[in-house]
C-alpha positions as CSV (number, residue, x, y, z in Angstrom):
1,M,2.7,-9.6,19.2
2,S,0.1,-11.4,17.1
3,H,-1.8,-10.3,14.0
4,N,1.1,-10.0,11.6
5,S,-0.7,-11.9,8.8
6,F,-3.2,-10.8,6.2
7,G,-5.5,-12.8,3.8
8,H,-7.2,-16.1,3.7
9,L,-6.3,-18.4,0.8
10,F,-3.6,-16.1,-0.4
11,R,-2.0,-15.1,2.9
12,F,1.2,-13.3,3.8
13,T,3.0,-12.7,7.1
14,T,5.5,-9.9,7.5
15,W,8.3,-9.8,10.0
16,G,11.2,-7.6,11.1
17,E,11.8,-4.0,12.4
18,S,12.9,-0.7,10.9
19,H,16.3,-0.8,12.5
20,G,16.8,-4.6,12.8
21,P,19.3,-6.5,10.5
22,S,16.5,-7.4,8.0
23,L,12.8,-7.7,7.4
24,G,10.8,-10.0,5.2
25,V,7.6,-11.8,4.3
26,V,6.3,-15.3,4.0
27,V,3.6,-15.8,1.3
28,D,1.4,-18.8,1.8
29,G,-1.2,-20.1,-0.7
30,C,0.4,-19.1,-3.9
31,P,-0.5,-21.7,-6.5
32,P,2.3,-23.8,-8.1
33,R,3.8,-23.5,-11.6
34,L,3.6,-19.7,-11.9
35,D,6.6,-18.1,-13.6
36,V,8.6,-15.9,-11.3
37,D,10.7,-13.0,-12.7
38,L,13.0,-11.6,-10.1
39,G,13.4,-8.5,-12.2
40,D,9.6,-7.8,-12.0
41,I,9.7,-8.2,-8.2
42,Q,12.7,-5.9,-7.9
43,R,11.0,-3.2,-10.1
44,Q,8.1,-3.1,-7.7
45,M,10.5,-2.8,-4.8
46,D,12.5,0.0,-6.4
47,R,9.4,2.1,-6.8
48,R,8.8,2.0,-3.0
49,K,12.4,2.2,-1.7
50,P,13.6,5.4,0.0
51,G,16.2,7.9,-1.1
52,Q,15.0,8.2,-4.7
53,S,14.2,12.0,-4.7
54,R,14.3,15.0,-2.4
55,F,10.7,14.4,-1.5
56,T,11.3,11.1,0.3
57,T,13.5,10.1,3.3
58,Q,17.2,10.1,2.4
59,R,17.7,6.7,4.1
60,R,19.6,4.6,1.5
61,E,18.4,1.1,1.1
62,D,18.8,-1.2,-1.9
63,D,15.7,-3.2,-0.9
64,E,17.1,-6.1,-2.9
65,V,14.8,-9.1,-2.4
66,K,16.2,-12.6,-1.8
67,I,13.8,-15.5,-2.3
68,L,14.6,-18.2,0.3
69,S,11.9,-20.8,-0.5
70,G,8.9,-21.7,-2.5
71,V,10.5,-21.5,-6.0
72,F,12.3,-24.0,-8.2
73,E,14.4,-23.6,-11.3
74,D,12.7,-25.0,-14.4
75,E,15.1,-27.5,-16.1
76,L,13.7,-26.7,-19.6
77,T,13.6,-22.9,-19.5
78,G,16.0,-22.1,-16.7
79,G,13.5,-19.8,-15.2
80,L,11.9,-19.9,-11.7
81,K,8.5,-21.3,-11.0
82,T,6.4,-21.3,-7.8
83,T,6.1,-24.7,-6.1
84,G,2.9,-24.1,-4.2
85,T,4.8,-24.1,-0.9
86,P,5.4,-21.0,1.3
87,I,7.5,-18.3,-0.5
88,S,9.9,-16.7,2.0
89,M,11.5,-13.4,1.0
90,L,14.2,-11.4,2.8
91,I,15.2,-7.8,2.6
92,E,18.3,-6.6,4.4
93,N,18.5,-3.3,6.3
94,K,21.8,-1.6,5.4
95,D,21.4,2.1,6.3
96,Q,20.0,2.3,9.8
97,R,21.1,5.2,12.0
98,S,19.8,4.4,15.4
99,K,21.8,7.1,17.0
100,D,19.4,9.7,15.4
101,Y,16.8,8.5,17.9
102,S,18.9,8.5,21.0
103,E,17.7,11.9,22.2
104,I,14.0,10.8,22.1
105,R,14.3,7.3,23.5
106,D,12.3,8.4,26.7
107,K,9.9,10.7,24.9
108,Y,6.6,9.9,23.1
109,R,6.4,11.3,19.5
110,P,3.1,13.0,18.9
111,G,1.2,11.3,16.1
112,H,3.2,8.1,16.4
113,A,2.4,4.8,18.0
114,D,5.0,5.2,20.7
115,F,2.5,5.7,23.5
116,T,0.0,3.1,22.4
117,Y,2.6,0.4,21.8
118,F,4.2,1.0,25.2
119,E,0.8,0.9,26.9
120,K,-0.1,-2.4,25.2
121,Y,3.2,-4.3,25.3
122,G,5.2,-2.5,28.1
123,I,8.1,-2.1,25.7
124,R,8.7,-0.1,22.4
125,D,11.5,0.2,19.9
126,Y,12.3,3.9,19.8
127,R,14.6,3.5,16.8
128,G,12.3,4.5,14.1
129,G,9.2,2.8,15.6
130,G,10.1,-0.9,15.1
131,R,7.1,-2.7,13.6
132,A,5.1,0.6,13.5
133,S,7.6,2.0,11.0
134,A,6.6,2.3,7.3
135,R,9.8,0.3,6.7
136,E,7.6,-2.8,7.2
137,T,5.7,-2.0,4.0
138,A,8.7,-3.1,1.9
139,A,7.7,-6.6,2.7
140,R,4.1,-6.0,1.6
141,V,5.3,-4.8,-1.8
142,A,7.3,-8.0,-2.2
143,A,4.1,-10.0,-1.4
144,G,2.1,-7.8,-3.8
145,A,4.6,-8.7,-6.6
146,I,3.8,-12.4,-6.0
147,A,0.1,-11.7,-5.8
148,R,0.2,-10.2,-9.3
149,L,1.3,-13.6,-10.6
150,V,-1.9,-15.1,-9.5
151,I,-4.1,-12.6,-11.4
152,P,-2.1,-11.8,-14.6
153,A,-5.1,-10.5,-16.5
154,V,-5.8,-7.8,-13.9
155,T,-4.0,-4.4,-14.2
156,I,-3.4,-2.5,-11.0
157,R,-2.3,1.1,-11.1
158,A,-2.2,3.9,-8.5
159,S,-1.6,7.6,-8.5
160,L,-1.2,10.4,-6.0
161,V,-4.4,12.6,-6.6
162,Q,-4.1,15.1,-3.7
163,I,-1.4,16.6,-1.6
164,G,-2.6,18.8,1.3
165,P,-5.4,21.0,-0.1
166,Y,-4.2,20.6,-3.7
167,R,-6.0,18.2,-6.1
168,I,-5.2,17.0,-9.5
169,D,-7.1,18.2,-12.6
170,R,-9.0,15.1,-13.8
171,S,-9.0,16.4,-17.4
172,R,-5.2,16.0,-17.4
173,F,-5.2,12.5,-15.9
174,D,-2.8,10.2,-17.7
175,W,-1.6,6.9,-16.3
176,H,1.6,7.1,-18.4
177,E,2.7,10.1,-16.3
178,V,2.8,8.2,-13.0
179,D,6.3,6.8,-13.5
180,N,7.6,10.0,-15.2
181,N,7.7,12.1,-12.0
182,P,9.0,11.4,-8.5
183,L,5.5,12.0,-7.0
184,F,3.8,9.1,-8.8
185,C,1.1,11.6,-10.1
186,A,-1.0,11.0,-13.2
187,D,-1.2,14.8,-13.7
188,R,2.1,16.1,-14.8
189,Q,1.3,19.8,-14.2
190,A,0.0,19.0,-10.6
191,A,3.2,17.1,-9.9
192,S,5.3,20.1,-11.0
193,D,3.2,22.5,-8.8
194,W,3.4,20.2,-5.8
195,A,7.2,19.9,-6.0
196,D,7.5,23.6,-5.1
197,Y,5.0,23.2,-2.3
198,L,6.8,20.2,-0.9
199,D,10.2,22.0,-1.1
200,G,8.9,24.7,1.1
201,L,7.5,22.3,3.7
202,R,10.7,20.3,3.7
203,K,12.9,23.3,4.3
204,S,10.6,24.5,7.1
205,G,10.8,21.2,8.9
206,D,7.1,20.3,8.4
207,S,5.1,17.7,6.5
208,V,1.7,17.2,4.8
209,G,-0.8,14.5,4.0
210,A,-2.0,13.1,0.7
211,V,-4.7,11.0,-1.0
212,V,-3.8,8.0,-3.2
213,E,-6.1,6.4,-5.8
214,V,-5.8,2.7,-6.7
215,V,-7.6,1.3,-9.7
216,A,-7.8,-2.3,-10.8
217,T,-9.1,-3.1,-14.3
218,G,-9.8,-6.6,-15.6
219,V,-11.6,-7.8,-12.5
220,P,-14.5,-9.9,-13.6
221,P,-18.0,-9.9,-11.9
222,G,-18.4,-12.2,-8.9
223,W,-15.4,-11.7,-6.7
224,G,-16.3,-11.1,-3.0
225,A,-18.9,-12.7,-0.9
226,P,-21.8,-11.5,1.3
227,V,-22.1,-10.9,4.1
228,Y,-18.8,-10.8,6.0
229,G,-16.5,-11.6,3.1
230,K,-17.2,-8.5,1.0
231,L,-14.5,-7.4,-1.4
232,S,-15.0,-3.8,-0.3
233,A,-14.5,-4.7,3.3
234,D,-11.3,-6.5,2.7
235,L,-10.0,-3.7,0.5
236,A,-10.8,-1.2,3.2
237,S,-9.1,-3.3,5.8
238,A,-6.0,-3.7,3.6
239,M,-5.6,0.0,2.9
240,M,-6.3,0.9,6.5
241,S,-3.6,-1.4,7.6
242,I,-1.0,0.7,5.8
243,N,1.0,2.9,8.1
244,A,-0.4,6.5,8.5
245,V,-3.7,5.8,6.5
246,K,-6.7,7.4,8.3
247,G,-9.5,7.1,5.7
248,V,-10.6,4.8,2.9
249,E,-13.4,5.2,0.3
250,I,-14.6,3.1,-2.7
251,G,-16.1,4.7,-5.8
252,E,-17.8,7.9,-4.9
253,G,-17.1,7.1,-1.2
254,M,-17.9,10.0,1.1
255,H,-19.2,12.1,-1.8
256,A,-22.1,9.6,-2.2
257,A,-23.7,11.1,0.9
258,E,-24.2,14.4,-1.1
259,L,-25.9,12.7,-4.1
260,T,-29.5,11.7,-4.7
261,G,-30.4,8.2,-5.4
262,S,-31.0,9.0,-9.1
263,A,-27.6,10.5,-9.4
264,N,-25.7,7.9,-7.5
265,A,-27.1,4.6,-9.0
266,D,-25.1,3.4,-12.0
267,E,-27.6,2.8,-14.8
268,M,-27.4,-0.4,-16.8
269,R,-27.7,-1.2,-20.5
270,A,-27.9,-4.5,-22.4
271,G,-24.7,-5.3,-24.3
272,P,-23.9,-7.7,-27.1
273,E,-22.6,-10.3,-24.6
274,A,-23.4,-9.0,-21.1
275,P,-24.9,-6.0,-19.4
276,W,-22.8,-2.9,-18.8
277,F,-22.9,0.1,-16.6
278,K,-23.2,3.7,-17.8
279,S,-21.1,5.0,-14.9
280,N,-19.0,3.7,-12.1
281,K,-20.0,5.5,-8.9
282,A,-20.0,2.2,-7.1
283,G,-16.3,1.8,-7.7
284,G,-16.7,-1.6,-9.3
285,I,-18.3,-3.3,-6.3
286,L,-22.0,-3.9,-5.5
287,G,-23.2,-5.7,-2.4
288,G,-19.5,-6.5,-1.7
289,I,-19.1,-8.3,-5.0
290,S,-17.2,-7.1,-8.1
291,N,-19.5,-6.1,-11.0
292,G,-16.9,-6.1,-13.8
293,D,-16.1,-2.4,-13.8
294,P,-12.8,-1.0,-12.6
295,V,-12.3,-1.4,-8.9
296,V,-11.6,2.1,-7.5
297,V,-10.2,2.7,-4.0
298,R,-8.9,5.9,-2.5
299,F,-7.1,6.3,0.8
300,A,-6.0,9.3,2.9
301,V,-2.5,9.4,4.4
302,K,-1.9,11.7,7.4
303,P,1.1,14.0,7.5
304,T,4.4,12.5,8.6
305,S,4.6,12.7,12.4
306,S,8.4,12.9,12.6
307,I,9.1,16.5,11.9
308,L,11.8,19.1,12.9
309,T,9.2,21.5,14.2
310,P,9.2,21.5,18.0
311,R,6.1,19.9,19.5
312,Q,4.8,19.4,23.0
313,T,4.8,15.9,24.5
314,V,5.5,13.9,27.6
315,T,8.2,11.5,28.8
316,M,7.7,7.9,29.6
317,D,7.6,8.8,33.3
318,N,4.8,11.3,32.6
319,R,6.7,14.7,32.6
320,N,6.0,17.5,30.2
321,T,8.7,18.2,27.6
322,D,9.2,19.3,24.0
323,I,10.4,17.1,21.2
324,V,12.2,17.5,17.8
325,T,12.4,14.4,15.8
326,K,15.7,14.3,14.0
327,G,16.8,11.8,11.4
328,R,15.6,11.2,7.8
329,H,11.9,11.4,7.1
330,D,9.5,11.9,4.2
331,P,7.9,15.3,4.0
332,C,4.9,13.4,2.6
333,V,4.6,9.7,3.2
334,G,1.7,9.5,0.8
335,I,4.2,9.5,-2.1
336,R,5.7,6.1,-1.4
337,A,2.3,4.8,-0.4
338,V,1.4,4.6,-4.1
339,P,3.2,1.3,-4.8
340,I,2.2,0.1,-1.4
341,G,-1.5,0.7,-2.2
342,E,-1.0,-1.2,-5.5
343,A,0.5,-4.1,-3.5
344,M,-2.3,-4.4,-1.0
345,M,-4.9,-4.2,-3.8
346,A,-3.1,-7.1,-5.6
347,C,-3.0,-9.2,-2.4
348,V,-6.7,-8.7,-1.8
349,L,-7.7,-9.5,-5.4
350,A,-5.5,-12.6,-5.5
351,D,-7.1,-13.8,-2.3
352,H,-10.6,-13.2,-3.6
353,F,-9.9,-14.8,-6.9
354,L,-8.7,-18.0,-5.2
355,R,-11.7,-17.9,-2.8
356,H,-14.1,-17.4,-5.8
357,R,-12.6,-20.3,-7.7
358,A,-12.7,-22.5,-4.6
359,Q,-16.4,-21.8,-4.1
360,T,-17.7,-21.7,-7.7
361,G,-15.1,-23.7,-9.7
362,R,-14.8,-20.8,-12.1
363,D,-11.9,-18.4,-12.5
364,G,-13.7,-15.7,-14.4
365,G,-11.2,-15.7,-17.3
366,V,-8.2,-14.5,-15.2
367,G,-6.7,-17.9,-14.4
368,Y,-3.3,-19.2,-15.4
C-alpha cells in the first residue's frame, strides 16, 4: 500500500493499524533548533483520544507519544530541540478488542471501506478496519503538534458547528467555550442541546454526521502558489483525507453559488500600512494564495458506519446477509474530528510557509 505520506517540504508519513501493537508517524522537513514541549504535544493528543465522554467510543487508550528520533536535549536549558532530521513518534495501542469483530470477519460493513479495500488489495483487516480506521488519525495529531512549532505566530482553532440538522447560533459563538464541553463546540447552549440528541441516538444504536469549522489567524498574505500549488487545494485535500469526511468548503463555500457577484466579492479599503478587506467571504484565500484574513475551512463528516442497527449487506463470497457491528464506536465521529482538523490545517500551513520562504526568501513575519 502506497500513498501514506502527505506534504512537500513539511511532510509526514503515518504507519500502523487500529488493532496492531502500535501506530506512529515520521515527520520530515521540520527545521532545526525549534523548542519541543512534550506536554504541548500530549495536550493535543489528549483532545483527540477516545473514551473521554459518553459521546465517543469507550475504547481506552492513553495515546502517550514517544519521540524516537529527531530531537536533542539542549545542554544549557535541558529542554528538547529539533535537529532537522526526521522526527519519529510512536503511539502504543493498549485496548484493542479484536474479538468484537469476529462475527463480521466475512461480512462487508455498509458505509465502510471493507469492500473497496478487499477489491483493491485482495486482503483486509476486519479488526476495526486496519488503516481505514480513524485510529490512524492519532498519528496525524502528533504531526500537527510538530507543525505548530514551525508557524508559532499562527493560531489554529476549530469547533463543531453542526450535528445532524442542528446548527450553532453564530451570535453565541465563543472560542473559549470549545474546551469547556465534550463536543468541542463554540456555542455552549448548542452543545447542551446536542447532548440530549446524541444520548437518544446512542441508546437507539444509531449515529449522525457533523460539520467542523477550522480557522487559522495570523496567516500573512502570500502563502500558496498558482496554479497547481494552491493553498485552498491542499487544504481541501488534507481535510478530505480525514476518515469519514465527505465534503469541504472554504469561506462561503457552497453558499457562494447562491450569491451575486456584488454580494460575494470582499470589498477592499486602504489601511495605514496595508489594504484590508471589509468581509471574508473568500475564507482568507484568493487565487489559491492567502490574503491575510483568517483562513476558514469547513468539512462535513458522515455518520459513523459501525452501528448496532441491523443493516443489509453481503458476505465475501457474495451471499446476502444482515449485519450488526458490535464493539465500541462513536455516535458522532465529527466530535473527535475537531482536533484532527486543526492538525491537518497546521500541517498544510507549515508546508506552505516553508515553500513560500524557499521561493521568495521571505517568511511573512511568522518565522522562528
